[in-house]
C-alpha positions in Angstrom: 0.0 0.0 0.0 1.1 3.6 -0.6 -0.3 7.0 0.3 0.4 9.8 -2.2 -0.5 13.4 -1.8 -0.1 15.4 -5.0 -0.1 19.2 -5.3 -2.5 19.6 -2.3 -3.6 23.2 -1.7 -5.9 24.3 1.1 -7.3 27.8 1.5 -9.5 29.3 4.2 -11.0 32.3 2.5 -8.1 34.3 1.3 -5.6 32.6 3.7 -3.6 29.8 2.1 -2.7 27.2 4.8 -1.1 24.5 2.6 0.2 25.1 -0.9 1.2 22.3 -3.4 2.1 19.7 -0.8 3.6 16.6 -2.3 4.8 13.3 -0.8 4.6 9.5 -1.3 4.7 7.1 1.7 5.1 3.4 1.2 3.8 0.8 3.6 5.9 -0.2 6.7 6.7 3.4 7.3 6.4 5.8 10.2 6.5 9.5 9.3 7.0 12.2 11.9 5.2 15.4 11.1 6.8 18.5 12.7 5.8 22.2 12.7 4.9 25.0 15.2 1.3 25.3 16.1 -0.9 26.8 13.5 1.1 25.9 10.5 -1.1 23.2 9.0 -0.4 19.8 10.7 -4.0 19.1 11.6 -5.3 20.7 8.4 -3.2 18.2 6.4 -4.7 15.3 8.3 -8.2 16.6 7.9 -7.7 17.2 4.2 -6.4 13.7 3.4 -9.4 12.1 5.2 -11.8 14.6 3.6 -13.0 16.2 6.8 -12.4 19.6 5.0 -12.6 20.5 1.3 -9.6 20.5 -0.9 -9.1 23.5 -3.2 -6.8 21.6 -5.6 -4.7 18.5 -5.6 -5.2 14.7 -5.3 -5.1 12.0 -2.6 -4.1 8.6 -3.9 -4.0 5.2 -2.1 -2.2 2.5 -4.2 -2.4 4.9 -7.1 -6.2 5.2 -7.0 -7.4 8.8 -6.8 -10.0 9.4 -4.0 -12.3 12.3 -4.7 -14.9 14.1 -2.6 -17.7 11.7 -3.4 -19.8 9.8 -0.9 -18.3 6.5 -2.1 -14.7 7.6 -2.1 -15.0 9.3 1.3 -16.6 6.2 2.8 -13.7 4.1 1.3 -11.1 6.4 2.7 -12.7 6.2 6.2 -12.5 2.4 6.0 -8.7 2.6 5.4 -7.7 5.4 7.7 -8.1 6.1 11.4 -7.6 9.4 13.1 -6.3 9.5 16.7 -9.4 10.2 18.8 -9.6 13.4 20.9 -10.0 12.7 24.7 -13.1 14.9 24.6 -14.7 12.3 22.4 -14.5 9.6 25.1 -17.7 8.6 26.9 -17.3 9.1 30.7 -19.6 6.4 31.7 -18.3 3.8 29.3 -15.4 1.5 30.3 -12.1 1.5 28.4 -12.8 -2.0 27.0 -16.1 -0.8 25.7 -14.3 2.0 23.8 -11.8 -0.4 22.4 -14.5 -2.8 21.3 -16.4 0.0 19.6 -13.4 1.0 17.5 -12.7 -2.7 16.7 -16.3 -3.3 15.6 -16.4 -0.2 13.4 -13.2 -0.8 11.5 -12.2 -4.4 12.2 -15.3 -6.5 13.0 -14.7 -10.0 13.9 -11.2 -9.5 15.2 -10.2 -11.1 18.5 -7.3 -8.9 19.2 -8.8 -6.9 22.1 -7.1 -8.9 24.9 -3.8 -8.7 23.1 -4.0 -5.0 22.8 -5.0 -4.5 26.4 -2.1 -6.7 27.6 0.5 -5.1 25.3 -0.4 -1.6 26.6 -0.5 -2.7 30.3 -4.1 -1.7 30.7 -5.5 -4.8 32.5 -5.7 -3.1 35.9 -8.1 -0.4 34.9 -9.5 -1.0 31.4 -12.9 -2.3 32.8 -13.4 0.8 34.9 -15.4 3.8 33.7 -13.4 6.4 31.8 -14.4 9.1 34.3 -12.0 7.5 36.8 -9.0 7.7 34.4 -6.1 10.0 34.6 -4.8 12.0 31.6 -2.2 9.4 30.8 -4.7 6.5 31.1 -7.1 8.3 28.7 -4.3 8.8 26.2 -3.3 5.2 26.3 -6.9 4.2 25.8 -7.1 6.4 22.7 -4.0 4.7 21.4 -5.5 1.3 22.1 -8.6 2.1 20.2 -6.6 2.8 17.1 -4.6 -0.4 17.5 -7.8 -2.4 17.7 -9.2 -0.6 14.6 -6.1 -2.0 12.8 -6.5 0.1 9.6 -3.7 0.3 7.1 -3.2 4.1 7.5 -3.1 5.8 10.9 -2.9 9.5 11.7 -1.8 10.2 15.2 -1.8 13.8 16.6 0.2 14.3 19.8 -0.1 10.7 20.9 2.4 11.2 23.7 0.5 13.9 25.5 0.1 13.1 29.2 2.3 10.0 29.1 5.1 9.5 31.6 8.5 8.4 30.2 7.8 4.7 30.7 4.7 4.9 28.6 6.3 7.1 26.0 8.8 4.3 25.5 6.0 1.7 25.5 4.0 3.5 22.8 7.1 4.1 20.8 7.9 0.4 20.8 4.3 -0.6 19.8 4.4 1.9 16.9 7.5 0.2 15.6 5.9 -3.2 16.0 2.6 -2.4 14.2 4.3 -0.7 11.3 5.7 -4.1 10.3 2.1 -5.2 9.5 2.3 -3.0 6.4 1.0 0.2 8.2 1.5 3.8 7.1 1.6 5.9 10.3 2.0 9.6 10.4 2.7 11.0 13.9 2.5 14.8 14.6 4.4 15.4 17.8 6.2 18.1 19.8 8.4 15.5 21.5 11.1 15.9 18.9 13.8 13.7 20.3 11.3 10.9 20.8 10.5 10.9 17.1 14.1 9.9 16.5 13.4 6.7 18.4 10.8 5.3 15.9 10.2 7.5 12.8 11.7 6.6 9.5 11.4 10.1 8.1 10.5 13.5 9.5 8.5 16.0 7.5 9.0 19.6 8.5 6.0 21.8 7.5 7.1 25.4 6.7 6.0 28.1 4.3 2.8 26.2 3.6 4.5 23.0 2.3 6.9 20.2 3.1 10.0 22.4 3.6 12.4 19.6 4.5 12.5 15.8 4.8 14.9 14.3 7.3 15.5 10.6 6.3 16.9 8.9 9.3 18.1 5.9 7.3 20.4 8.0 5.1 24.0 8.7 6.0 24.4 12.1 7.6 27.3 14.4 8.4 28.4 14.0 12.1 28.8 16.8 14.5 30.1 17.4 18.0 27.1 18.7 19.8 26.5 20.5 23.1 25.0 23.6 24.7 27.1 26.7 25.3 26.4 30.4 25.9 27.6 32.9 23.2 30.2 34.5 25.5 32.0 31.1 25.7 32.2 30.4 22.0 35.7 31.9 21.9 37.0 28.9 23.8 36.1 26.6 20.9 37.7 25.9 17.5 34.7 26.6 15.3 35.2 24.7 12.1 33.7 25.8 8.8 30.0 24.8 8.8 29.6 25.0 12.6 26.0 25.7 13.5 24.9 27.8 16.4 21.2 27.3 17.0 18.7 29.2 19.1 21.4 31.0 21.1 22.9 28.0 22.8 23.0 24.8 20.8 26.4 24.3 19.1 27.0 21.7 16.4 30.6 21.5 15.2 31.2 19.3 12.0 33.5 16.3 12.8 33.8 14.8 9.3 37.2 16.4 8.7 38.6 15.8 12.2 40.9 13.0 13.3 39.8 10.9 16.2 42.1 12.9 18.4 40.6 16.2 17.3 37.1 14.9 17.9 38.1 13.8 21.4 39.8 17.1 22.2 36.8 19.1 20.9 34.4 17.1 23.0 36.6 17.5 26.1 36.8 21.3 25.6 33.1 21.6 25.0 32.3 19.6 28.1 34.1 22.3 30.2 31.6 24.9 29.0 28.4 23.0 27.9 25.5 23.2 30.3 24.3 19.7 29.2 25.5 16.5 27.7 28.0 16.6 24.9 27.5 14.0 22.1 28.8 13.0 18.7 26.3 12.3 15.9 24.2 13.5 13.0 21.8 16.4 13.4 18.6 15.0 14.9 15.0 16.2 14.7 15.5 18.7 17.5 18.4 20.4 15.7 16.6 20.5 12.4 13.6 22.1 14.2 15.8 24.8 15.6 17.6 25.3 12.3 14.3 25.6 10.3 12.1 27.5 12.7 14.5 29.4 15.1 17.2 30.3 12.6 20.8 29.4 12.5 24.2 31.1 12.6 26.6 29.3 10.4 30.4 29.7 10.5 31.9 29.5 7.0 35.6 30.0 8.0 37.8 28.5 10.7 
């Protein structure tokens, strides 16, 4: 299965929210979707699933174009689930009733309910009414509902909200497991470093389109990375191509350094960095700062 968006444009009156958005996602893929609030993440989800009208462009699944007809919209909704909002939960229903409801709508006849509940460690409370749930329990329930629906395409908006670190790790692991069933999963999240744990590619929305795609499987330039105030930059050997992001994140290219130079650079940076020093490619967090916060680049040594 593949999901293709071709030249998608969305206007609200005279305001263009998305302009000529293009991408193609094959199955067995998790895409992270990153952008500041108000720049079109939810609009993109809503447009693909036809909750809102499309001004121009096409949505294709397995090269079939899905238009804004009753039949096509119904077919889309059978293939795609959208992460439920906690406000949509029924306070006097139990968690298991919610999971069964989603299973019966999208995946009738499946017997995977017990496996979903067990995998997400929900046995102790899933039969209780939702009105007794904490924020994190509600979020895990919403995630369990999507897993039980078992559609080929899943849109997940801020699925980690309200989860403690243990459950963030749990949900990240389950995402990696279910993608192997041929899923296409798009996750919009503000937990940028967490996306690096499970996403295959990261799409950065900016200037009304997909501004940059970070493919984590590709080979990337390595940097010595840390945090340092501007007044202490003078203590570092700033190689050409060094990035200084958001007033404190320093990324010094290591590709032309010897092992000894890398070690010495990391030791020097450790003396002044306010947090951990590391060696590696730019991650989602650094790309976010580079794209949305701006960068200072050093072109000479």
